[in-house]
C-alpha positions, 0 to 999 in steps of 0.5 A, spaced: 477 524 499 478 531 497 485 532 494 488 539 494 493 542 491 494 543 498 495 536 500 500 536 494 505 541 496 505 539 503 507 532 501 512 534 497 514 539 502 516 533 507 518 528 500 522 532 497 528 530 503 527 523 502 534 518 500 528 514 496 525 519 491 527 514 484 526 507 489 525 503 482 523 497 485 519 500 491 514 506 493 515 512 488 511 518 489 504 515 485 504 510 491 507 514 497 502 519 497 497 516 498 501 512 504 503 520 507 495 522 507 492 517 511 497 516 515 497 524 516 489 521 517 489 515 521 495 518 526 497 511 528 499 508 535 503 503 531 505 502 523 506 496 521 510 495 514 510 487 511 516 488 506 521 495 507 526 493 500 530 499 501 526 503 506 523 508 503 516 507 507 520 506 514 523 513 511 516 517 510 513 513 515 517 516 521 517 523 517 510 523 518 508 519 524 515 520 529 511 519 536 508 512 533 511 505 535 514 502 527 515 495 526 518 493 519 518 486 516 523 484 510 525 477 510 532 479 506 534 484 511 541 485 508 538 489 502 536 495 507 539 501 506 535 506 511 534 503 518 531 508 523 533 507 530 525 507 532 522 501 528 524 493 530 525 490 524 523 482 524 523 476 518 517 474 521 512 473 516 506 477 518 500 472 518 506 469 523 505 474 528 501 474 535 499 482 533 494 482 540 498 479 544 505 483 540 502 489 541 498 489 548 492 488 546 485 490 542 486 497 544 492 499 541 491 494 535 485 498 533 490 504 532 494 501 528 496 501 520 498 495 517 502 498 510 502 491 506 508 491 500 510 484 499 507 481 493 504 476 498 497 473 498 492 479 501 486 475 502 490 472 508 494 478 510 487 481 510 484 475 514 489 475 519 489 483 520 482 482 521 482 477 526 487 481 531 483 487 530 488 491 527 483 497 525 487 499 518 491 496 512 494 499 506 495 495 501 500 497 495 500 491 490 493 491 488 494 488 481 488 489 477 485 482 474 490 481 468 496 482 471 502 482 478 505 477 482 499 477 487 492 475 489 490 482 491 484 485 493 482 488 486 483 482 482 477 478 488 472 484 488 472 485 480 472 477 478 472 470 479 479 468 476 485 473 476 492 472 472 498 470 475 505 472 473 511 469 475 517 469 473 515 471 466 510 466 465 502 467 465 496 462 469 489 463 470 486 461 477 480 461 480 478 465 486 473 462 491 466 464 491 466 466 498 472 471 498 468 477 495 463 476 500 468 475 506 473 480 504 466 486 503 464 482 511 471 484 513 472 492 511 470 497 507 475 498 501 476 505 499 481 504 491 485 511 491 485 515 484 492 516 481 494 522 483 496 524 475 495 521 469 496 524 462 495 518 459 491 511 458 496 506 457 499 502 462 505 501 463 503 494 461 499 496 455 492 496 456 488 501 458 487 504 464 479 503 464 480 496 463 482 496 470 476 500 472 481 506 474 479 511 477 479 518 474 486 521 477 486 528 481 490 531 476 490 531 468 494 537 467 501 538 469 505 543 472 512 544 476 509 542 482 507 534 479 513 534 475 515 529 480 508 525 479 509 524 471 514 521 472 512 516 477 504 515 474 506 509 471 508 506 478 501 506 480 497 500 482 492 501 484 492 503 492 487 500 496 486 503 504 481 499 508 477 501 515 477 494 518 468 492 520 472 492 528 
């Protein structure tokens, strides 16, 4: 992925009008850029977002792919602040939907992108999408081995165990030995680098390099990168996968 300053400026021309630039608990620039980038690259017929929160990702999807059908999954519909008239909202879990039937067949599934930002088991999300030939996925909660409240693809591909954080408590959990080869058989995995990073220390207090963090695209700030600098510690190793379907 060769990202240029032109890509950044094009993204900011869209994102600067978002009502969710400061969206604590939801996506901010560190993740939003990569969602925007892959939406533009894939140009999907359908976008599924699992995890809406206030609606920041819905807004960005609508602005980036105005002709795409949007299906928004959110268990707490009452907390959504921006509802798109172009989106279909449901509380039904992603893994409980027959996507092949809902979307009208495999051909549409192959031109569908699923954005997963719901703090649920990413392996099970991947399996379900694969079984319905959903070609493109983005995983926002792609936490490293020792952090986070979800089993992520990064954890599966990094170690035979992971640490789960829940309600202020941590537990070490084994990852089934067949998960890694199955993930690699189902998809091609691309971890997106930080757009901007000028610190070695994560929000958890350890070092980014401990988690095999890719080099940032930019290390020196200018006026165009201030937003990325302000949001840099929100980076969660966001990943795009292309399914082998």
